[in-house]
N, C-alpha and C positions, 0 to 999 in steps of 0.2 A: 497526580493529575497535572495538568499544565497550569493550574491556577487561575484559569480564566473564569470570569464571572459567568453565571447562568445566561444572562441576557446575551453575552458574547457568543455563546455556542450555537445560537440560531435554533431553527425549528426544521421539521420535515425529515427527509430521509438523512440528512446531515447529522442529525441528533442521533438516530439509531444506529448508523453505521460509522460514525467517527467518535462522537463524545462518549456514548455508552461502551463503545468497543474499548476505548481506553480505559473506561472504569472497570469493565470486566477484566481486561489484562491485569489489573492491580490486585484483584482478589486472590484469596487462596483457592486452590484447585481451579483456576481460571478456565482451563479447556472444558470441564464439566459445566460451568456457569456459562460459558459461551454457547456450548451446544444446546442447553436448556433455553437460554434466551432467544436464539434464532430459531429454535424449533417451535417456541411459543408464537414468534412472529408469523411463521409460516402457517401454523394451524389457524391463527387468527385471520389470516388473509383467506385461507381456504373456507373458513366458516362464513366470513362475509360474502365470499363469492357465491357459496350456496343460497344464502338468503336473497341475494341480488338476483340471480338466476331464475330462482323459484318464482319469485314474485313477478318478475318481467314475463316469464313463460307463461304463467297463469293469466296474467292480464291480457296478453296477446290472444290466447285462446277464447277468453270471454269476449273480447271485442270484435274477433273476426271468426264467426261461427264455422266458416269454410274450414277452418284449421282443426276443428273438431274430427273431421273426416280422415285427417292425415294420421298416420300411426304416431303416436307420442314420442317414442324413443327416436325415431328417424327426425322428426322436427326439432326435438331438444338438440339432437346431435349437430343439426345444421345450424341452429342459433348459436351453439358453442363454438362451433368452427368459424362462423362469421365474426364472433366477439374476439376469437383468438386472432384473426387476420387483421381486425381493426386495432388490436393492441400491439401488433408487431412493430410498428415504428416508434412505439415508447421504449423498446429494447436497444435502440440504436444509440450513437454517441450524442445526438440531440435529443434523446428521449425524456431527459429531465426537463428541458426547456418546453416540450410538448406537454408534458404532464402539468407544468406550471402554467402554462397557457390554457389548458382545460380546466384547471382548478380556478383560475381567475376569471375567465370568460364564459365558459359553457354553463356554469350554474347561475350567472347573473343574467344571462340572456334569456328574455322573454319568448314564449313559445308562441304567442299569437300577436 
């Protein structure tokens, strides 16, 4: 390892993609551990996405009764595609900055 203290490594994506990547590289059978670790991150992200989308879609259908007349699969696909379009800017070069802005300000902003 680099010999850096834990506090110096930071938090967030830097920890998963820099510090832990270095640790995994120093393990025995490192390709296996790397595939397992990043597969775990992928599955955790997809699982979180399922919970988020299901709760949001259910709440929208309960609050707006008009949506109960629309086919469920079509409505779900439209909402998922809209969320995909809204998330695209976070995949650009300034995406990490945008994620940091949303993490800092979007949660702390009062709705009313």
